[in-house]
N, CA, C and O atoms as a MOPAC input file, in Angstrom:
PM7 MOZYME 1SCF
protein

 N      0.87200 1    -1.09200 1     0.09300 1
 C      0.01800 1    -0.03400 1     0.03700 1
 C      0.97400 1     1.41400 1     0.09200 1
 O      1.85900 1     1.79900 1     0.85600 1
 N      0.41300 1     1.91200 1    -0.94800 1
 C      1.30400 1     3.46400 1    -1.10400 1
 C      1.05500 1     4.34000 1    -0.07300 1
 O     -0.04300 1     4.19100 1     0.46400 1
 N      1.82300 1     5.28400 1     0.39000 1
 C      1.78700 1     6.14300 1     1.39000 1
 C      0.84500 1     6.99100 1     1.16700 1
 O      0.30500 1     7.42400 1     2.18500 1
 N      0.28200 1     7.56000 1    -0.28900 1
 C     -0.88700 1     8.26700 1    -0.50800 1
 C     -1.94900 1     7.36600 1    -0.24100 1
 O     -2.91800 1     8.10700 1    -0.07200 1
 N     -2.38900 1     5.98800 1    -0.08300 1
 C     -3.19200 1     5.20000 1     0.39600 1
 C     -3.64300 1     5.54400 1     1.95600 1
 O     -4.61200 1     6.04400 1     2.52900 1
 N     -2.34300 1     4.96700 1     2.29900 1
 C     -2.37500 1     5.52200 1     3.86900 1
 C     -2.84300 1     6.72000 1     4.21000 1
 O     -3.69900 1     6.90900 1     5.07400 1
 N     -2.24400 1     7.65300 1     3.47900 1
 C     -2.82300 1     8.81800 1     4.03300 1
 C     -4.53800 1     9.12200 1     3.75300 1
 O     -5.35100 1     9.74100 1     4.43900 1
 N     -4.65100 1     8.56100 1     2.73500 1
 C     -6.27800 1     8.62100 1     2.17700 1
 C     -7.07800 1     7.77400 1     3.55700 1
 O     -8.03900 1     8.33200 1     4.08700 1
 N     -6.71200 1     6.73200 1     3.94900 1
 C     -7.48900 1     6.14700 1     4.89600 1
 C     -7.29100 1     6.83000 1     6.38500 1
 O     -8.18500 1     6.70400 1     7.22100 1
 N     -6.23700 1     7.46400 1     6.64200 1
 C     -6.17400 1     8.31400 1     7.59800 1
 C     -7.47700 1     9.55300 1     7.86200 1
 O     -8.16900 1     9.89500 1     8.82100 1
 N     -7.33900 1     9.94700 1     6.47700 1
 C     -8.39100 1    11.32600 1     6.52400 1
 C     -9.71600 1    10.74600 1     6.50600 1
 O    -10.61300 1    11.35800 1     7.08600 1
 N     -9.97900 1     9.59000 1     5.88900 1
 C    -11.41000 1     8.96600 1     6.12200 1
 C    -11.83800 1     8.99300 1     7.50300 1
 O    -12.73700 1     9.60100 1     8.08300 1
 N    -10.81500 1     8.04400 1     7.92900 1
 C    -11.46400 1     7.98400 1     9.80100 1
 C    -11.44300 1     9.38800 1    10.62800 1
 O    -12.06500 1     9.56800 1    11.67400 1
 N    -10.65400 1    10.31300 1    10.00600 1
 C    -10.42600 1    11.64800 1    10.67000 1
 C    -12.00000 1    12.07000 1    10.30900 1
 O    -12.78000 1    12.41100 1    11.19800 1
 N    -12.31500 1    12.01700 1     9.12700 1
 C    -13.90700 1    12.42700 1     8.84400 1
 C    -14.94500 1    11.98800 1     9.71900 1
 O    -15.78700 1    12.61900 1    10.35800 1
 N    -14.62100 1    10.37100 1     9.57300 1
 C    -15.65000 1     9.75200 1    10.44400 1
 C    -15.80300 1    10.29500 1    11.86600 1
 O    -16.90000 1    10.59400 1    12.33700 1
 N    -14.93700 1    10.37900 1    12.36000 1
 C    -14.69000 1    11.20600 1    13.98500 1
 C    -15.34000 1    12.59900 1    13.98200 1
 O    -16.06800 1    12.97500 1    14.90100 1
 N    -15.04900 1    13.33100 1    12.92600 1
 C    -15.62900 1    14.78100 1    12.78000 1
 C    -17.06800 1    14.60100 1    12.32400 1
 O    -17.86700 1    15.36100 1    12.87300 1
 N    -17.50100 1    13.85100 1    11.53800 1
 C    -18.86800 1    13.77700 1    11.06300 1
 C    -19.87900 1    13.31200 1    12.05900 1
 O    -21.03000 1    13.74200 1    12.13300 1
 N    -19.30900 1    12.33400 1    12.86700 1
 C    -20.10900 1    11.75800 1    14.17900 1
 C    -21.38600 1    10.92300 1    13.41300 1
 O    -22.44000 1    10.72600 1    14.01900 1
 N    -21.18500 1    10.47600 1    12.07800 1
 C    -22.23900 1     9.80400 1    12.02500 1
 C    -22.04200 1     8.21000 1    12.17100 1
 O    -20.92400 1     7.70900 1    12.28500 1
 N    -23.36700 1     7.38200 1    12.15600 1
 C    -23.10600 1     6.28800 1    13.02400 1
 C    -22.53500 1     6.01500 1    13.87800 1
 O    -22.00300 1     4.90500 1    13.89700 1
 N    -22.40300 1     6.84400 1    14.88300 1
 C    -21.73500 1     6.80300 1    16.21500 1
 C    -22.71400 1     5.91500 1    16.93000 1
 O    -23.93400 1     5.89300 1    16.77400 1
 N    -21.72900 1     4.93900 1    18.01600 1
 C    -22.48800 1     4.38200 1    19.12300 1
 C    -21.94400 1     4.28600 1    20.39800 1
 O    -22.23300 1     3.31600 1    21.09900 1
 N    -21.19200 1     5.16400 1    20.80000 1
 C    -20.62700 1     5.66000 1    22.10100 1
 C    -20.69200 1     7.11900 1    22.24400 1
 O    -20.10400 1     7.81900 1    21.42000 1
 N    -21.44800 1     7.72400 1    23.35500 1
 C    -21.18700 1     8.88000 1    23.90100 1
 C    -20.16300 1     9.11500 1    24.85900 1
 O    -20.15300 1     8.41900 1    25.87500 1
 N    -19.40400 1     9.88700 1    24.70800 1
 C    -18.53200 1    10.28100 1    26.19000 1
 C    -18.56700 1    11.54300 1    26.65900 1
 O    -18.21300 1    12.48600 1    25.95100 1
 N    -18.98100 1    11.69000 1    27.85700 1
 C    -19.36400 1    12.68000 1    28.49800 1
 C    -18.08000 1    13.19700 1    29.16200 1
 O    -17.76500 1    12.59000 1    30.18600 1
 N    -17.31700 1    14.15300 1    28.79400 1
 C    -15.82600 1    14.61200 1    29.11600 1
 C    -15.87100 1    15.56700 1    30.08300 1
 O    -16.79100 1    16.38300 1    30.00700 1
 N    -15.15300 1    15.64700 1    30.90400 1
 C    -14.91700 1    17.24600 1    31.64100 1
 C    -15.80100 1    17.24400 1    33.03900 1
 O    -16.66900 1    16.42400 1    33.33800 1
 N    -15.38000 1    18.30900 1    33.76900 1
 C    -16.15600 1    18.56300 1    34.94900 1
 C    -17.67600 1    18.99500 1    34.38200 1
 O    -18.64400 1    18.27900 1    34.63800 1
 N    -17.78800 1    20.04300 1    33.70500 1
 C    -19.01300 1    20.18000 1    33.21000 1
 C    -19.30600 1    19.55300 1    31.75300 1
 O    -19.18200 1    20.16700 1    30.69300 1
 N    -19.64700 1    18.44500 1    31.87600 1
 C    -19.88700 1    17.48400 1    30.74000 1
 C    -20.05400 1    18.04100 1    29.33000 1
 O    -20.92700 1    18.89500 1    29.17200 1
 N    -19.35500 1    17.67600 1    28.34200 1
 C    -19.54500 1    17.78300 1    26.80200 1
 C    -19.61700 1    16.38300 1    26.18400 1
 O    -18.74700 1    15.55300 1    26.44600 1
 N    -20.57800 1    16.12600 1    25.41900 1
 C    -20.67000 1    15.33400 1    24.63700 1
 C    -19.69300 1    15.02500 1    23.47300 1
 O    -19.40900 1    15.84400 1    22.59800 1
 N    -19.21900 1    13.78900 1    23.54900 1
 C    -18.42500 1    13.69500 1    22.30500 1
 C    -18.98500 1    12.15500 1    21.90400 1
 O    -19.38500 1    11.26200 1    22.65000 1
 N    -18.87100 1    12.18700 1    20.58200 1
 C    -19.35900 1    10.82300 1    20.03000 1
 C    -18.30200 1    10.27400 1    19.23000 1
 O    -17.49000 1    10.95600 1    18.60500 1
 N    -18.33600 1     9.02800 1    19.26700 1
 C    -17.32200 1     7.87100 1    18.58200 1
 C    -18.04400 1     6.61500 1    18.19100 1
 O    -19.26700 1     6.47700 1    18.21300 1
 N    -17.17100 1     5.72200 1    17.83400 1
 C    -17.35300 1     4.56600 1    17.21100 1
 C    -16.89200 1     3.32700 1    17.83800 1
 O    -15.71000 1     3.02000 1    17.67600 1
 N    -17.80800 1     2.42100 1    18.66800 1
 C    -17.20600 1     1.46500 1    18.95200 1
 C    -16.27400 1     0.43900 1    18.61800 1
 O    -15.53100 1    -0.18700 1    19.37400 1
 N    -16.42300 1     0.34600 1    17.31200 1
 C    -15.19000 1    -0.22400 1    16.66100 1
 C    -13.90500 1     0.06000 1    16.54000 1
 O    -13.00100 1    -0.75800 1    16.71100 1
 N    -13.72300 1     1.56100 1    16.15400 1
 C    -12.59200 1     2.12200 1    16.50900 1
 C    -12.14200 1     2.06700 1    17.93700 1
 O    -11.01700 1     1.59300 1    18.09400 1
 N    -12.77000 1     2.44500 1    18.98400 1
 C    -12.28300 1     2.35300 1    20.23000 1
 C    -11.94100 1     1.23800 1    20.80900 1
 O    -11.07400 1     1.20300 1    21.68300 1
 N    -12.60500 1     0.16400 1    20.37300 1
 C    -12.15300 1    -1.09500 1    20.73500 1
 C    -10.99000 1    -1.68600 1    20.09500 1
 O    -10.19400 1    -2.36900 1    20.73800 1
 N    -10.88000 1    -1.48100 1    19.02400 1
 C     -9.53000 1    -1.91100 1    18.30800 1
 C     -8.15400 1    -1.10500 1    18.67800 1
 O     -7.07900 1    -1.70300 1    18.62900 1
 N     -8.22100 1     0.16900 1    19.02100 1
 C     -6.98400 1     0.88200 1    19.51500 1
 C     -7.10200 1     0.95000 1    20.86000 1
 O     -6.00400 1     1.33900 1    21.25700 1
 N     -7.70800 1     0.81300 1    21.63500 1
 C     -7.50000 1     1.10700 1    23.16600 1
 C     -8.30000 1    -0.03200 1    24.19600 1
 O     -9.44300 1    -0.44900 1    24.37900 1
 N     -7.01900 1    -0.22700 1    24.69700 1
 C     -7.35400 1    -1.58200 1    25.77300 1
 C     -8.31700 1    -1.27800 1    26.67600 1
 O     -8.93200 1    -2.25500 1    27.10300 1
 N     -8.68300 1    -0.04300 1    27.16400 1
 C     -9.63300 1     0.26100 1    28.13700 1
 C    -11.09900 1     0.13500 1    27.49600 1
 O    -12.08600 1    -0.33600 1    28.06100 1
 N    -11.03500 1     0.62900 1    26.26200 1
 C    -12.33200 1     0.42500 1    25.69900 1
 C    -12.52000 1    -1.05600 1    25.20400 1
 O    -13.65100 1    -1.53300 1    25.29500 1
 N    -11.55100 1    -1.78200 1    24.71300 1
 C    -11.94400 1    -2.94000 1    24.69500 1
 C    -12.49100 1    -3.87900 1    25.74800 1
 O    -13.27900 1    -4.80400 1    25.55300 1
 N    -11.99800 1    -3.53300 1    26.78900 1
 C    -12.70300 1    -4.42400 1    28.24100 1
 C    -14.10800 1    -3.70300 1    28.34300 1
 O    -15.14200 1    -4.35300 1    28.49700 1
 N    -14.08800 1    -2.32500 1    28.24800 1
 C    -15.18200 1    -1.62200 1    28.65800 1
 C    -16.14800 1    -1.91600 1    27.97900 1
 O    -16.98900 1    -2.55100 1    28.61700 1
 N    -16.51100 1    -1.63900 1    26.46500 1
 C    -17.38300 1    -1.68200 1    25.56200 1
 C    -17.78800 1    -3.36900 1    25.18200 1
 O    -17.53900 1    -4.01500 1    24.16400 1
 N    -18.47500 1    -3.74400 1    26.38500 1
 C    -19.15400 1    -5.01800 1    26.20400 1
 C    -20.50500 1    -5.08700 1    26.22700 1
 O    -21.14100 1    -4.07100 1    26.50800 1
 N    -21.15600 1    -6.28700 1    25.93700 1
 C    -22.62900 1    -6.18200 1    25.86500 1
 C    -23.19800 1    -5.95500 1    27.26200 1
 O    -24.29900 1    -5.46100 1    27.50200 1
 N    -22.31200 1    -6.37700 1    28.14100 1
 C    -22.71300 1    -6.14800 1    29.52700 1
 C    -22.68000 1    -4.81700 1    30.15900 1
 O    -23.13000 1    -4.75700 1    31.30300 1
 N    -22.25700 1    -3.80900 1    29.65300 1
 C    -22.17600 1    -2.39400 1    29.81900 1
 C    -23.36200 1    -1.80800 1    30.19900 1
 O    -24.27600 1    -1.60600 1    29.40000 1
 N    -23.40700 1    -1.52000 1    31.37500 1
 C    -24.61900 1    -1.05400 1    32.04100 1
 C    -25.41100 1     0.10900 1    31.52400 1
 O    -26.63600 1     0.11700 1    31.40400 1
 N    -24.54800 1     1.14500 1    31.21200 1
 C    -25.10300 1     2.62800 1    30.62700 1
 C    -25.18200 1     2.74600 1    29.55900 1
 O    -24.17800 1     2.90700 1    28.86400 1
 N    -26.69700 1     2.69600 1    28.94700 1
 C    -26.85300 1     2.96200 1    27.23100 1
 C    -27.87600 1     3.88300 1    27.13800 1
 O    -28.74000 1     3.78500 1    28.00900 1
 N    -28.00400 1     4.73400 1    26.32700 1
 C    -29.27900 1     5.48900 1    26.23800 1
 C    -30.15100 1     4.90900 1    25.45900 1
 O    -29.83300 1     3.83400 1    24.94900 1
 N    -31.31100 1     5.42500 1    25.21800 1
 C    -32.60300 1     4.76400 1    24.38300 1
 C    -32.29400 1     4.32700 1    23.31100 1
 O    -32.90700 1     3.38400 1    22.81000 1
 N    -31.28100 1     4.91600 1    22.72700 1
 C    -30.97500 1     4.39900 1    21.15700 1
 C    -29.89100 1     3.27200 1    21.13400 1
 O    -29.46800 1     2.88500 1    20.04500 1
 N    -29.37900 1     2.67600 1    22.42800 1
 C    -28.56400 1     1.82700 1    22.64700 1
 C    -27.04000 1     2.34200 1    22.78600 1
 O    -26.09500 1     1.62200 1    23.11000 1
 N    -26.99400 1     3.26400 1    22.58100 1
 C    -25.47200 1     3.96300 1    22.38000 1
 C    -24.94100 1     3.66500 1    23.77600 1
 O    -25.70400 1     3.62400 1    24.74100 1
 N    -23.53700 1     3.44200 1    23.88900 1
 C    -22.68800 1     3.16400 1    24.89300 1
 C    -22.69500 1     4.55300 1    25.79000 1
 O    -22.59100 1     5.56200 1    25.09200 1
 N    -22.77000 1     4.71800 1    26.80800 1
 C    -22.54500 1     6.14800 1    27.63300 1
 C    -21.40500 1     5.78300 1    28.73600 1
 O    -21.42200 1     4.85200 1    29.54100 1
 N    -20.28800 1     6.90400 1    28.52000 1
 C    -19.05900 1     6.95300 1    29.04000 1
 C    -19.15900 1     8.29200 1    29.97400 1
 O    -19.71300 1     9.28900 1    29.51200 1
 N    -18.71100 1     8.29600 1    31.06300 1
 C    -18.49800 1     9.56100 1    31.66700 1
 C    -16.98100 1     9.59500 1    32.46900 1
 O    -16.49800 1     8.79000 1    33.26600 1
 N    -16.49900 1    10.74200 1    31.97200 1
 C    -15.29300 1    10.83900 1    32.33700 1
 C    -14.88600 1    12.15300 1    32.69200 1
 O    -14.07200 1    12.74700 1    31.98400 1
 N    -15.45300 1    12.76300 1    33.90000 1
 C    -15.35300 1    13.85400 1    34.33600 1
 C    -13.89800 1    14.66000 1    34.60400 1
 O    -13.61600 1    15.85600 1    34.52800 1
 N    -12.93200 1    13.22100 1    35.02500 1
 C    -11.56400 1    13.73700 1    35.22500 1
 C    -10.92700 1    13.82500 1    34.07300 1
 O     -9.73400 1    14.02100 1    34.30600 1
 N    -11.20400 1    13.76200 1    32.65600 1
 C    -10.54900 1    14.08800 1    31.63500 1
 C    -11.24000 1    15.01500 1    30.71300 1
 O    -12.35300 1    14.83100 1    30.22000 1
 N    -10.36900 1    16.15200 1    30.51000 1
 C    -11.37200 1    17.28900 1    29.77500 1
 C    -11.57300 1    17.05500 1    28.27800 1
 O    -11.09800 1    16.14200 1    27.60300 1
 N    -12.29300 1    17.95800 1    27.92800 1
 C    -13.03400 1    17.65400 1    26.72900 1
 C    -11.79900 1    17.91600 1    25.69200 1
 O    -11.90400 1    17.30100 1    24.63100 1
 N    -10.62400 1    18.75500 1    25.84900 1
 C     -9.87500 1    19.27700 1    24.88600 1
 C     -8.93900 1    18.01900 1    24.69600 1
 O     -8.63400 1    17.58100 1    23.58700 1
 N     -8.41100 1    17.35200 1    26.19900 1
 C     -7.54300 1    16.18900 1    26.22100 1
 C     -8.22100 1    14.78900 1    25.70400 1
 O     -7.58600 1    13.79600 1    25.34700 1
 N     -9.61500 1    14.91900 1    25.74000 1
 C    -10.14500 1    13.72900 1    25.21800 1
 C    -10.51800 1    13.78100 1    23.75800 1
 O    -10.57100 1    12.74000 1    23.10300 1
 N    -10.77300 1    14.93500 1    23.23800 1
 C    -10.33200 1    15.17800 1    21.59400 1
 C     -9.14900 1    14.88000 1    21.02900 1
 O     -9.08400 1    14.35300 1    19.91800 1
 N     -8.03900 1    15.21100 1    21.78900 1
 C     -6.74600 1    14.97600 1    21.08600 1
 C     -6.99400 1    13.59000 1    21.14200 1
 O     -6.99700 1    13.06200 1    20.03000 1
 N     -7.23900 1    12.70600 1    22.26500 1
 C     -6.99200 1    11.26700 1    22.31100 1
 C     -7.66900 1    10.76600 1    21.55700 1
 O     -7.12400 1     9.82800 1    20.97500 1
 N     -9.32500 1    11.09800 1    21.09400 1
 C     -9.85100 1    10.37200 1    20.21400 1
 C     -9.33100 1    10.69100 1    18.55100 1
 O     -9.46800 1     9.82300 1    17.68800 1
 N     -8.83000 1    11.81400 1    18.29800 1
 C     -7.94900 1    12.16100 1    17.05800 1
 C     -6.84400 1    11.20100 1    16.86000 1
 O     -6.58600 1    10.80900 1    15.72200 1
 N     -6.14100 1    10.77400 1    17.93400 1
 C     -5.17700 1     9.49400 1    17.91600 1
 C     -5.75500 1     8.48200 1    17.81100 1
 O     -5.27500 1     7.81700 1    16.89300 1
 N     -6.61600 1     7.98100 1    18.32600 1
 C     -7.49500 1     6.95900 1    18.13200 1
 C     -7.70200 1     6.69200 1    16.69400 1
 O     -7.21600 1     5.71000 1    16.13400 1
 N     -8.35400 1     7.48600 1    16.16600 1
 C     -8.94900 1     7.14100 1    14.85600 1
 C     -7.86500 1     7.25200 1    13.60700 1
 O     -7.81400 1     6.52100 1    12.61800 1
 N     -6.85700 1     8.58100 1    13.99800 1
 C     -5.94100 1     8.61800 1    12.87400 1
 C     -4.25300 1     8.40900 1    13.23400 1
 O     -3.40000 1     8.59700 1    12.36600 1
 N     -3.93600 1     8.02200 1    14.53800 1
 C     -2.58100 1     7.66500 1    14.74900 1
 C     -1.75400 1     8.70600 1    15.08900 1
 O     -0.65200 1     8.52500 1    15.60700 1
 N     -2.25700 1     9.88500 1    14.80700 1
 C     -1.72100 1    11.10000 1    15.03500 1
 C     -2.05900 1    11.76400 1    16.09200 1
 O     -3.25100 1    11.89400 1    16.37200 1
 N     -1.00600 1    12.33900 1    16.92000 1
 C     -1.09200 1    13.30300 1    18.14200 1
 C     -0.01300 1    14.51400 1    18.14300 1
 O      1.10900 1    14.48700 1    18.64800 1
 N     -0.51500 1    15.37700 1    17.58300 1
 C      0.15800 1    16.64100 1    17.37200 1
 C     -0.00800 1    17.52100 1    18.79200 1
 O     -0.96000 1    18.11800 1    19.29500 1
 N      1.38100 1    17.30900 1    19.18700 1
 C      1.18200 1    18.16100 1    20.73500 1
 C      2.01600 1    19.47200 1    20.79300 1
 O      2.33600 1    20.12300 1    21.78700 1
 N      2.30600 1    19.71000 1    19.39300 1
 C      3.27000 1    21.01400 1    19.58700 1
 C      2.48700 1    22.14800 1    19.62300 1
 O      3.11900 1    23.20300 1    19.66300 1
 N      1.20000 1    22.22400 1    19.62100 1
 C      0.48500 1    23.54800 1    19.33700 1
 C     -0.37900 1    23.41000 1    21.05500 1
 O     -1.47700 1    23.95500 1    21.16600 1
 N      0.06300 1    22.86900 1    21.94100 1
 C     -0.67500 1    22.56200 1    23.27500 1
 C      0.21600 1    22.97800 1    24.48900 1
 O      1.42800 1    22.76300 1    24.45500 1
 N     -0.28800 1    23.47900 1    25.39300 1
 C      0.41100 1    23.63700 1    26.71700 1
 C      1.27800 1    22.69800 1    27.56100 1
 O      1.03400 1    21.51400 1    27.32700 1
 N      2.06900 1    22.87800 1    28.32600 1
 C      2.77700 1    21.72900 1    29.04700 1
 C      1.52500 1    20.99800 1    29.92500 1
 O      1.29500 1    19.78800 1    29.94900 1
 N      0.91600 1    21.86000 1    30.50500 1
 C     -0.22000 1    21.38700 1    31.34900 1
 C     -1.39300 1    20.42200 1    30.62200 1
 O     -1.93900 1    19.44800 1    31.13900 1
 N     -1.59800 1    20.90600 1    29.43000 1
 C     -2.34300 1    20.01900 1    28.73100 1
 C     -1.68800 1    18.65700 1    28.22200 1
 O     -2.28100 1    17.58000 1    28.16300 1
 N     -0.53700 1    18.86200 1    27.91100 1
 C      0.46800 1    17.74700 1    27.47200 1
 C      0.22200 1    16.64300 1    28.65100 1
 O     -0.22700 1    15.50500 1    28.51300 1
 N      0.66300 1    17.32900 1    29.90900 1
 C      0.69700 1    16.43700 1    30.97900 1
 C     -0.65000 1    15.59800 1    31.26200 1
 O     -0.74600 1    14.38400 1    31.43700 1
 N     -1.70400 1    16.61400 1    31.25900 1
 C     -3.01100 1    15.95600 1    31.29000 1
 C     -3.33600 1    14.99800 1    30.46300 1
 O     -4.02200 1    14.05200 1    30.85000 1
 N     -2.85100 1    15.10700 1    29.08800 1
 C     -3.04900 1    14.13100 1    28.01900 1
 C     -1.99700 1    12.62400 1    28.55200 1
 O     -2.34100 1    11.46700 1    28.31200 1
 N     -1.02600 1    12.91500 1    29.10900 1
 C     -0.07600 1    11.68200 1    29.62200 1
 C     -0.89300 1    11.30600 1    30.88200 1
 O     -0.47700 1    10.17600 1    31.13800 1
 N     -1.68200 1    11.57500 1    31.67200 1
 C     -2.29300 1    11.04700 1    32.63800 1
 C     -3.55200 1    10.21100 1    31.92600 1
 O     -3.67800 1     8.99500 1    32.06600 1
 N     -4.30600 1    10.89200 1    31.27800 1
 C     -5.50200 1    10.32100 1    30.59200 1
 C     -5.18900 1     8.92400 1    29.79100 1
 O     -5.96900 1     7.97800 1    29.68300 1
 N     -3.86500 1     9.01700 1    29.25400 1
 C     -3.63700 1     7.94100 1    28.20500 1
 C     -2.93800 1     7.08400 1    29.11500 1
 O     -2.72400 1     5.96200 1    28.65700 1
 N     -2.44300 1     7.34000 1    30.49600 1
 C     -2.41200 1     5.99800 1    31.22600 1
 C     -3.42600 1     5.29200 1    31.77700 1
 O     -3.27300 1     4.08700 1    31.97500 1
 N     -4.45600 1     5.84800 1    32.06500 1
 C     -5.85700 1     5.55800 1    32.62900 1
 C     -6.52300 1     4.81300 1    31.56600 1
 O     -7.27200 1     3.91000 1    31.93900 1
 N     -6.38100 1     5.03400 1    30.19900 1
 C     -6.93100 1     4.44700 1    29.15200 1
 C     -5.95300 1     3.30700 1    28.33200 1
 O     -6.20900 1     2.68000 1    27.30400 1
 N     -4.62100 1     3.28600 1    29.27400 1
 C     -4.00400 1     1.97600 1    28.44100 1
 C     -3.27000 1     2.10300 1    27.51200 1
 O     -2.82000 1     1.04200 1    27.08100 1
 N     -2.79600 1     3.47600 1    26.75600 1
 C     -2.26200 1     3.93800 1    25.68700 1
 C     -0.97300 1     3.98700 1    25.62700 1
 O     -0.32300 1     5.02900 1    25.54600 1
 N     -0.40700 1     2.58000 1    25.67200 1
 C      1.04100 1     2.63400 1    26.06100 1
 C      1.99100 1     3.47800 1    24.84500 1
 O      3.06200 1     4.00700 1    25.14000 1
 N      1.49900 1     3.50400 1    23.65300 1
 C      2.56800 1     3.92500 1    22.49200 1
 C      1.97200 1     5.69400 1    22.65700 1
 O      2.90200 1     6.44600 1    22.36600 1
 N      1.04600 1     6.25200 1    22.93400 1
 C      0.77300 1     7.44300 1    23.32300 1
 C      1.41500 1     7.82400 1    24.13200 1
 O      2.15800 1     8.76800 1    23.86300 1
 N      1.41400 1     7.32800 1    25.31500 1
 C      2.36100 1     7.57400 1    26.49600 1
 C      3.94000 1     7.88300 1    26.37000 1
 O      4.56400 1     8.79200 1    26.91800 1
 N      4.48700 1     6.73700 1    25.37500 1
 C      5.78600 1     6.85600 1    24.95000 1
 C      6.01600 1     7.94500 1    24.07900 1
 O      7.08400 1     8.54800 1    24.18900 1
 N      5.16100 1     8.30600 1    23.20300 1
 C      5.19300 1     9.54600 1    22.35800 1
 C      5.36900 1    11.05300 1    23.30400 1
 O      6.18900 1    11.95300 1    23.12100 1
 N      4.45600 1    10.96700 1    24.19200 1
 C      4.21900 1    12.17500 1    24.85500 1
 C      5.39000 1    12.09400 1    25.79600 1
 O      5.85300 1    13.23300 1    25.85600 1
 N      6.10000 1    11.26200 1    26.57400 1
 C      7.29100 1    11.14500 1    27.45400 1
 C      8.40900 1    11.61300 1    26.58100 1
 O      9.27500 1    12.30200 1    27.11800 1
 N      8.52200 1    11.30800 1    25.18000 1
 C      9.66700 1    11.63600 1    24.04100 1
 C      9.67000 1    13.09800 1    23.62800 1
 O     10.60300 1    13.85500 1    23.35800 1
 N      8.28500 1    13.28200 1    23.65700 1
 C      8.19200 1    14.64800 1    23.41500 1
 C      8.39200 1    15.67600 1    24.60100 1
 O      8.88400 1    16.75900 1    24.28500 1
 N      8.10200 1    15.48700 1    25.78800 1
 C      8.70200 1    16.21600 1    26.93300 1
 C      9.77800 1    16.21000 1    27.20700 1
 O     10.24900 1    17.26100 1    27.64100 1
 N     10.61400 1    15.05900 1    27.08000 1
 C     12.20100 1    15.01600 1    27.06600 1
 C     12.76800 1    15.79600 1    25.86600 1
 O     13.77900 1    16.46900 1    26.06800 1
 N     12.30600 1    15.77600 1    24.82800 1
 C     13.14900 1    16.52200 1    23.92100 1
 C     12.87600 1    17.79300 1    23.87300 1
 O     13.77300 1    18.50000 1    23.41400 1
 N     11.79600 1    18.36500 1    24.24700 1
 C     11.34500 1    19.64900 1    23.76800 1
 C     11.53100 1    20.45800 1    25.20800 1
 O     11.20700 1    21.63700 1    25.34700 1
 N     12.00700 1    19.77300 1    26.07800 1
 C     11.92400 1    20.68700 1    27.34900 1
 C     13.47000 1    20.77600 1    27.58300 1
 O     14.06400 1    19.80200 1    28.04600 1
 N     14.11700 1    21.91800 1    27.27100 1
 C     15.67200 1    22.40400 1    27.30000 1
 C     16.10900 1    22.29300 1    28.47600 1
 O     17.06500 1    21.57900 1    28.77900 1
 N     15.32200 1    23.13000 1    29.41800 1
 C     15.83200 1    23.30800 1    31.00400 1
 C     15.94200 1    21.87000 1    31.85700 1
 O     16.90600 1    21.72600 1    32.60800 1
 N     15.07500 1    20.95000 1    31.74800 1
 C     14.70800 1    19.87500 1    32.21600 1
 C     15.65900 1    18.87300 1    32.84000 1
 O     15.51900 1    18.18100 1    33.84900 1
 N     16.74200 1    18.98200 1    31.91400 1
 C     17.88200 1    18.25000 1    32.26900 1
 C     19.25500 1    18.83500 1    32.18700 1
 O     20.29500 1    18.26300 1    31.86300 1
 N     19.08400 1    19.98000 1    32.51200 1
 C     20.34300 1    21.01300 1    32.62000 1
 C     20.67600 1    20.97000 1    33.86600 1
 O     19.81400 1    20.61900 1    34.67200 1
 N     22.19600 1    21.36600 1    34.39400 1
 C     22.57300 1    21.82200 1    35.52900 1
 C     21.79900 1    22.88400 1    36.08800 1
 O     21.80900 1    23.97800 1    35.52400 1
 N     21.03300 1    22.67400 1    37.27400 1
 C     20.66000 1    24.10300 1    37.75100 1
 C     21.46900 1    24.97100 1    38.08700 1
 O     21.07000 1    26.13300 1    38.16800 1
 N     22.95000 1    24.62000 1    38.40000 1
 C     23.75400 1    25.61500 1    39.05800 1
 C     24.42500 1    26.31200 1    37.61800 1
 O     25.01600 1    27.38500 1    37.73800 1
 N     24.31800 1    25.69000 1    36.31000 1
 C     24.67900 1    26.21100 1    35.05900 1
 C     23.82900 1    27.44500 1    34.61100 1
 O     24.17600 1    28.32400 1    33.82100 1
 N     22.62500 1    27.32700 1    35.29000 1
 C     21.85500 1    27.98800 1    34.86600 1
 C     21.65700 1    29.64400 1    35.46600 1
 O     21.12800 1    30.64900 1    34.99100 1
 N     22.26500 1    29.38700 1    36.55500 1
 C     22.79200 1    30.64600 1    37.45900 1
 C     23.69900 1    31.69900 1    37.12200 1
 O     23.82000 1    32.82600 1    37.60100 1
 N     24.46300 1    30.96800 1    35.98400 1
 C     25.63200 1    31.95400 1    35.57500 1
 C     25.26800 1    32.71000 1    34.49300 1
 O     26.05100 1    33.53800 1    34.02700 1

């Protein structure tokens, strides 16, 4: 498969996330919950947490049979970033604050997203110039 075909597939999945058509999962993210919609097939395939959680025995469903997840401890912005990662394999952290990146790291850990955890940790280490400098050298 050529790279142009791979990019086309990624774009198709990104459009599926943005269009919210045929979703069967509603995620209520943040302290003041905002609803995000997703597809159980993608979540089950890409995320260990959802693979376990999205079972026929899941208790909370709406009248249309959609799975309902409440995640008040994960902000809407962080969950959107994670969903984009799950759908496309891409997590562009370059435009986000260090605080949001850390929140994404904690949420990724909760959801068992080991590859995203590795990427975030690499980004934090590689992009934080002062983290590993000798503090005494900074004084001079």
